[in-house]
C-alpha positions in Angstrom: -1.1 14.6 -33.5 -3.1 16.9 -31.1 -2.5 19.2 -28.1 -4.9 18.1 -25.4 -5.6 19.2 -21.7 -8.1 17.6 -19.5 -8.7 18.9 -15.9 -11.2 19.5 -13.1 -11.6 23.4 -13.8 -11.9 25.1 -17.0 -9.4 27.8 -16.0 -6.9 25.0 -15.4 -7.5 23.6 -18.7 -7.3 27.0 -20.4 -3.9 27.7 -18.8 -2.6 24.3 -19.9 -3.7 24.8 -23.5 -2.3 28.4 -23.9 0.9 27.1 -22.5 0.9 24.3 -25.2 0.1 27.0 -27.9 2.9 29.3 -26.9 5.5 26.7 -27.5 5.4 24.5 -24.3 5.1 20.7 -24.1 3.0 18.3 -22.3 5.0 18.7 -19.0 5.0 22.5 -19.0 1.1 22.4 -19.6 0.7 19.8 -16.8 2.6 22.0 -14.4 0.7 25.0 -15.4 -2.5 23.3 -15.2 -1.8 22.1 -11.8 -0.7 25.5 -10.4 -4.0 27.3 -11.6 -5.9 24.4 -10.2 -4.5 25.0 -6.7 -5.5 28.5 -7.0 -9.0 28.2 -8.1 -9.8 25.0 -6.3 -8.0 24.9 -2.9 -10.4 22.2 -1.8 -8.5 19.8 -4.1 -4.8 20.8 -4.3 -2.3 23.5 -3.8 1.3 24.2 -3.1 0.9 22.8 0.5 0.2 19.3 -1.0 1.8 16.4 -2.6 2.3 15.3 -6.3 2.7 12.1 -8.3 3.2 12.2 -12.1 3.6 9.5 -14.9 5.4 11.1 -17.9 5.4 9.7 -21.4 8.1 10.8 -23.7 7.4 9.8 -27.4 9.9 7.3 -28.7 10.5 5.6 -25.5 8.4 2.6 -24.2 8.3 3.2 -20.6 7.0 6.3 -18.8 9.0 8.2 -16.4 7.4 8.2 -12.8 8.0 11.1 -10.2 7.1 10.6 -6.5 7.0 14.1 -5.0 5.2 13.2 -1.8 6.5 14.1 1.6 7.7 12.2 4.7 6.6 12.7 8.4 8.5 15.2 10.2 11.3 14.5 12.6 9.5 15.4 15.7 6.4 13.3 15.3 5.6 11.2 18.3 3.2 8.3 17.9 2.7 8.0 21.7 1.1 11.6 21.8 -1.7 10.1 19.7 -2.3 7.0 22.0 -5.8 7.9 22.9 -6.7 8.3 19.2 -8.0 5.7 16.8 -6.5 7.5 13.9 -4.6 10.8 13.2 -7.0 13.8 13.5 -7.3 15.6 10.3 -6.5 19.0 11.7 -3.5 17.8 13.7 0.0 19.0 12.9 1.1 15.3 12.8 -1.4 14.8 9.8 0.9 16.9 7.8 3.9 15.8 5.8 6.7 17.7 4.1 4.6 19.3 1.1 6.0 17.9 -2.2 4.2 19.5 -4.8 6.6 22.4 -5.4 9.6 20.7 -5.7 8.0 18.2 -8.0 7.0 21.0 -10.5 10.6 22.0 -10.8 12.0 18.7 -10.9 9.7 17.7 -13.8 10.5 21.0 -15.6 14.2 20.6 -15.1 14.2 17.2 -16.7 11.7 17.6 -19.4 10.3 21.3 -19.4 10.6 23.5 -22.6 8.9 26.8 -21.7 10.4 29.2 -19.3 9.3 28.6 -15.7 7.9 32.1 -15.2 5.7 31.6 -18.4 4.3 28.5 -16.8 3.6 30.3 -13.4 2.2 33.4 -15.2 -1.5 32.3 -15.6 -2.0 31.3 -11.8 -0.4 34.6 -10.7 -2.6 36.5 -13.0 -5.8 34.7 -11.6 -4.5 35.3 -8.0 -4.5 39.0 -8.7 -7.4 39.3 -10.9 -9.8 37.1 -9.2 -12.0 34.0 -10.3 -15.4 32.9 -9.8 -16.2 30.7 -6.8 -17.4 27.2 -8.0 -20.1 25.2 -6.4 -17.5 22.8 -4.7 -15.4 25.6 -3.4 -18.4 27.3 -1.8 -19.4 24.3 -0.1 -15.9 23.7 1.2 -15.4 27.2 2.5 -19.0 27.0 4.1 -17.9 24.0 5.9 -14.5 25.3 7.1 -15.5 29.0 7.6 -15.0 29.1 11.3 -11.4 27.7 11.0 -10.1 29.4 7.9 -11.5 32.9 8.5 -9.4 33.3 11.6 -6.3 32.8 9.7 -4.1 35.2 7.4 -4.0 33.0 4.6 -8.0 32.5 4.7 -9.3 35.9 5.1 -9.2 36.9 1.3 -11.4 33.7 0.6 -14.2 35.5 2.8 -14.8 39.0 1.4 -16.7 41.0 3.9 -16.3 38.2 6.3 -18.8 36.0 4.7 -18.8 32.7 2.7 -18.7 34.0 -1.0 -21.7 32.8 -3.0 -21.5 30.6 -6.1 -20.3 32.6 -8.9 -18.9 35.4 -6.8 -15.4 36.8 -7.4 -12.5 36.3 -5.1 -8.8 37.1 -5.2 -5.8 35.4 -3.6 -3.2 38.1 -3.7 -1.2 36.6 -0.8 -0.8 33.4 -2.7 0.0 35.2 -5.9 2.8 36.8 -4.1 4.1 33.5 -3.0 3.8 32.0 -6.5 5.6 35.0 -7.9 8.6 34.4 -5.6 8.6 30.7 -6.2 8.7 31.4 -10.0 11.5 33.8 -9.6 13.6 32.2 -6.8 12.8 28.6 -7.3 11.7 25.8 -4.9 14.3 27.1 -2.4 12.2 30.0 -1.5 9.5 27.5 -0.5 11.7 24.9 1.3 14.1 27.5 3.0 13.8 30.8 4.6 10.7 32.6 5.8 8.3 30.2 4.2 9.9 27.2 5.9 10.3 28.9 9.1 6.7 29.7 9.2 5.6 26.3 8.2 7.6 24.9 11.0 6.6 27.1 13.5 2.8 26.7 12.5 3.2 22.9 12.9 4.7 23.3 16.5 8.2 22.3 14.8 6.6 18.7 14.2 8.2 19.4 10.9 11.6 21.2 11.1 13.3 23.5 8.8 15.8 20.9 8.1 13.1 18.5 7.1 11.9 20.9 4.4 15.3 22.0 3.3 16.4 18.3 3.0 13.3 17.3 0.8 13.8 15.8 -2.5 11.4 14.2 -5.0 12.3 10.7 -6.4 12.4 9.3 -9.8 11.2 5.8 -9.4 10.2 2.8 -11.5 6.5 2.4 -12.5 4.6 -0.8 -11.9 3.1 -2.4 -15.0 0.9 -5.3 -16.2 -0.6 -6.4 -19.5 -4.3 -6.4 -19.5 -6.5 -7.0 -22.7 -3.6 -6.5 -25.0 -2.5 -3.1 -23.5 0.1 -2.3 -20.9 -1.1 -0.3 -17.9 1.4 1.8 -15.9 0.9 3.1 -12.5 2.8 4.5 -9.6 4.0 2.0 -7.1 3.4 1.7 -3.3 3.1 3.6 -1.1 0.4 4.5 -3.4 -2.6 2.2 -4.0 -2.5 2.5 -7.8 -1.7 -1.0 -8.1 -5.3 -2.2 -7.2 -6.6 -0.7 -10.4 -4.2 -2.9 -12.6 -4.8 -5.8 -10.1 -8.5 -5.6 -10.3 -8.6 -5.6 -14.0 -6.2 -8.6 -14.3 -8.2 -10.7 -11.8 -11.3 -9.8 -13.9 -9.5 -10.9 -17.1 -8.6 -14.2 -15.5 -12.2 -14.9 -14.7 -14.2 -13.5 -17.4 -15.7 -15.7 -20.1 -14.7 -13.5 -23.3 -18.1 -11.6 -23.5 -18.0 -8.0 -24.6 -20.5 -7.4 -21.7 -19.1 -6.7 -18.2 -20.0 -8.8 -15.4 -20.4 -6.3 -12.7 -20.6 -8.8 -9.9 -17.2 -10.3 -10.9 -15.7 -6.9 -11.3 -16.8 -5.7 -7.8 -15.6 -9.0 -6.3 -12.3 -8.7 -8.1 -11.7 -5.3 -6.6 -12.9 -6.5 -3.1 -10.6 -9.4 -3.1 -7.5 -7.5 -4.1 -8.4 -4.6 -1.8 -8.8 -6.7 1.2 -4.9 -6.9 1.4 -4.3 -3.2 0.6 -3.5 -2.1 4.2 -0.9 -4.8 4.6 1.0 -4.3 1.2 0.7 -0.6 0.7 3.3 1.4 2.6 6.6 3.1 2.2 9.1 0.4 0.8 11.9 3.1 0.6 14.5 1.5 -1.9 13.1 -2.0 -1.5 10.1 -1.8 -3.7 11.2 -5.2 -5.3 9.8 -6.8 -2.1 6.3 -5.7 -3.3 4.4 -8.7 -4.9 0.9 -7.2 -5.3 1.0 -7.6 -9.2 2.7 -10.8 -9.5 0.7 -13.1 -11.7 0.6 -16.0 -9.5 -0.4 -13.8 -6.6 -3.3 -12.4 -8.7 -4.2 -15.9 -9.9 -4.4 -17.1 -6.3 -6.8 -14.2 -5.4 -8.9 -15.1 -8.4 -9.5 -18.5 -7.1 -11.2 -17.2 -4.0 -13.9 -15.3 -5.9 -17.2 -17.0 -6.4 -18.8 -15.9 -9.6 -22.3 -16.7 -8.3 -22.3 -15.3 -4.8 -20.6 -12.5 -3.0 -17.9 -13.2 -0.5 -16.8 -12.0 2.9 -13.7 -9.8 2.6 -12.0 -7.1 4.9 -11.9 -3.8 3.3 -9.8 -0.6 3.9 -11.3 2.4 6.0 -12.4 5.7 4.3 -10.9 8.8 5.3 -12.4 11.0 2.6 -10.4 13.0 0.2 -9.5 16.2 -1.8 -7.5 15.6 -4.8 -7.2 17.1 -8.4 -6.2 14.9 -11.4 -5.2 16.2 -14.8 -3.8 14.9 -18.1 -2.0 16.5 -21.0 -0.7 15.6 -24.4 1.3 17.5 -27.0 1.8 17.4 -30.8 5.0 15.6 -30.3 3.3 12.6 -28.6 4.3 13.4 -25.0 1.8 13.0 -22.4 1.5 13.3 -18.6 -0.8 11.9 -16.0 -0.5 14.1 -12.9 -2.4 13.9 -9.6 -1.9 16.4 -6.9 -3.6 16.4 -3.5 -4.4 18.2 -0.4 -6.3 15.1 0.8 -9.2 16.1 2.9 -10.8 19.1 1.3 -8.6 22.2 2.3 -6.3 19.6 3.8 -5.4 20.2 7.3 -7.1 23.7 7.1 -3.8 24.9 8.7 -2.8 28.0 6.9 0.7 29.2 6.6 1.1 32.9 8.0 0.3 35.4 5.2 1.7 33.3 2.4 -1.8 32.5 1.2 -1.9 28.8 1.3 -2.9 25.7 3.6 -1.1 22.5 4.3 -2.3 19.1 3.3 -3.1 16.3 5.7 -1.9 13.2 3.7 -0.1 12.1 6.9 -3.6 10.8 7.8 -3.1 8.0 5.7 -0.7 6.6 8.5 -2.1 4.2 11.0 -1.3 4.3 14.7 -0.5 0.6 15.2 2.9 0.3 16.6 5.5 -1.5 14.5 3.1 -1.6 11.5 5.1 -0.7 8.2 2.6 2.1 7.6 2.5 3.4 11.3 3.3 7.1 11.9 7.1 7.4 11.9 9.7 10.3 11.3 10.9 10.1 7.8 8.4 7.7 6.5 5.8 8.3 3.7 2.2 7.4 4.4 -0.1 5.3 2.4 -1.5 7.3 -0.5 -4.7 6.7 -2.4 -3.6 8.6 -5.4 -3.8 6.4 -8.5 -2.8 7.9 -12.0 -2.4 5.7 -14.9 -0.9 5.6 -18.4 -1.5 3.1 -21.0 0.5 1.7 -24.0 0.2 -0.6 -26.9 3.4 -2.1 -28.4 5.5 0.8 -26.8 3.2 3.5 -28.1 1.1 5.8 -25.9 -2.6 4.7 -25.9 -4.5 6.2 -22.9 -3.9 8.6 -20.1 -6.6 8.2 -17.4 -7.1 9.2 -13.8 -9.5 10.5 -11.2 -9.7 11.8 -7.7 -11.8 9.8 -5.1 -9.6 8.7 -2.2 -10.0 4.9 -1.7 -12.8 5.1 -4.6 -10.2 5.7 -7.2 -9.4 2.0 -8.1 -13.0 1.4 -8.0 -13.9 4.1 -10.4 -10.8 3.5 -12.7 -11.3 -0.2 -13.1 -14.8 -0.1 -14.4 -14.3 3.0 -16.7 -11.1 1.6 -18.0 -12.5 -1.9 -18.6 -15.2 -0.2 -20.8 -12.7 1.4 -22.9 -10.5 -1.8 -23.1 -13.8 -3.5 -24.3 -14.0 -0.9 -27.1 -17.0 1.2 -25.4 -17.3 4.7 -26.9 -15.5 7.3 -24.6 -18.2 9.5 -24.2 -20.7 6.7 -23.4 -18.2 5.2 -20.9 -17.9 8.7 -19.1 -21.7 9.0 -18.8 -22.1 5.3 -17.6 -23.4 4.7 -14.0 -20.6 4.3 -11.5 -20.5 2.2 -8.3 -18.6 2.5 -5.0 -18.4 0.3 -2.1 -19.7 2.1 0.9 -19.3 -0.3 3.8 -15.7 -1.0 4.6 -14.6 -2.9 7.5 -13.4 -6.5 8.7 -15.3 -9.6 7.5 -18.2 -7.7 5.8 -20.4 -8.0 2.7 -20.1 -4.6 1.3 -23.1 -2.3 0.4 -22.8 -1.2 -3.1 -23.9 2.4 -4.1 -24.9 2.6 -7.7 -25.7 5.7 -9.8 -29.0 5.8 -11.8 -29.3 4.4 -15.2 -27.9 0.9 -14.6 -29.9 -1.9 -16.3 -32.4 -3.4 -13.7 -31.4 -6.8 -14.8 -27.8 -6.0 -13.5 -29.1 -4.7 -10.3 -31.3 -7.9 -9.8 -28.2 -10.2 -10.4 -26.4 -8.2 -7.9 -29.2 -8.6 -5.3 -29.4 -12.4 -6.3 -25.8 -12.8 -5.7 -25.9 -11.5 -2.2 -24.9 -7.9 -2.6 -26.6 -5.0 -0.6 -27.3 -2.5 -3.2 -28.2 1.3 -2.6 -29.6 2.7 -5.8 -28.7 6.5 -5.8 -31.0 9.2 -7.4 -28.4 11.2 -9.2 -24.8 11.2 -10.6 -22.3 11.7 -7.6 -19.9 14.6 -7.6 -17.5 12.5 -5.5 -17.4 9.7 -8.1 -15.0 11.7 -10.3 -14.1 13.7 -12.0 -12.5 11.2 -14.2 -10.1 12.9 -16.9 -9.3 10.9 -20.2 -7.1 11.2 -23.2 -7.6 8.0 -25.4 -6.2 7.0 -28.8 -8.6 5.8 -31.5 -8.1 4.2 -34.8 -7.2 7.5 -36.5 -7.2 10.3 -34.0 -7.1 11.3 -30.2 -10.1 11.9 -28.2 -10.5 13.5 -24.8 -13.3 13.6 -22.3 -14.1 15.5 -19.1 -16.5 14.3 -16.5 -20.1 16.0 -16.2 -20.2 15.1 -12.5 -18.1 18.1 -11.8 -19.6 21.3 -13.4 -16.2 23.1 -13.7 -14.4 20.1 -15.3 -13.3 20.7 -19.0 -11.2 19.3 -21.9 -9.7 21.0 -24.9 -8.4 19.5 -28.1 -6.3 21.8 -30.0 
């Protein structure tokens, strides 16, 4: 057995490993890793965002699944946005009740081992002592400077009133104070009292204090399907996670048994199942049994619409960007966590909360504005989420923990990467292999495929000959990851972080 942490930032990874070394388990490590990530990379996640996790407890053959995402506030009014095509990313109605803080405590209460103050300690110390500004954070702060610098929660990120250079040190003492109070007083400090009052006030009471006080995370049943002899587990709708498993299963139906991957068939498998995403992915509440997106007969029917010799016309979901952090942990006892946490669009809505040092996400932008649609903006409803963490098992034993950020790209990135692992490709080679994404999304379109450098020219030519538009990129894309992975080999565990993000790291102890 091994202690393993993989995350998008080395400080987050270091915190997780230290928690494991000090007697914590995989759940403790995932929480601590996540909290630090929100400090050093607010362009990805933070206490103002949402959280989903899959938790594998050794000896059990099904992972636990936590949905700690929020719902729209009591005072949202879709009619106020009647002139908009979509919810503006900086609008109060783009904010749903932030679920991450409650999620951490609920995970810890059920499975945690180390005391909560020790889990929060690393993040609080980093807030007070400072950290180096990454390339990603520098770019995000540059983009949003005019908005952030005017807010109390944002001023610390701009020492001397300027965007900090890459490698410069910044402190987040305001956030540190908030995290300290959360660690000592519990989630009620965040969801009631002065913090809740300020959140509601800042959002013009679109979210009420009662909305915050009443928020609860949900332990739910994960979705699963068997692919190539392994069982894949994902979070159910209102997330789009099922697209990863569905893509892989459709491909398995269509492939010829070769060890090589037919990229055309894989791309078409994704495009075909994704064409129905916006009709199937919404908040089912307690009626998730109504969801049929992974039924084998449904997937077989989709596979029959795929031409292995020519690209087809499919409608595709639109892109709203994304800002997310995925991390995975495993401990010496064989427990593991696949956790994803998000502010959605960079630093979320860029709406800061008083002098509490954090910003609110805008996952509510995942709603549409179509009256009577099951994913339309409505009080108490949760929006479509792009978040897609996975866990994989074989015969009831943990086998892989894999995920990524990437908004609507996530199932595209994951299906190709996971397929390589399923076909026994070396983990490091799979991580370095060129990735693709579908750039042109809309109704009845032949999508343009963006492909990283390094793909065999024969494969590119095959795609062109089969009717695809292909855009050959000149370098690896930061936004096509970072994928984080923990994988079982014949006699050991391996981990890999993604070179596309220079702060990403993995540690096996």
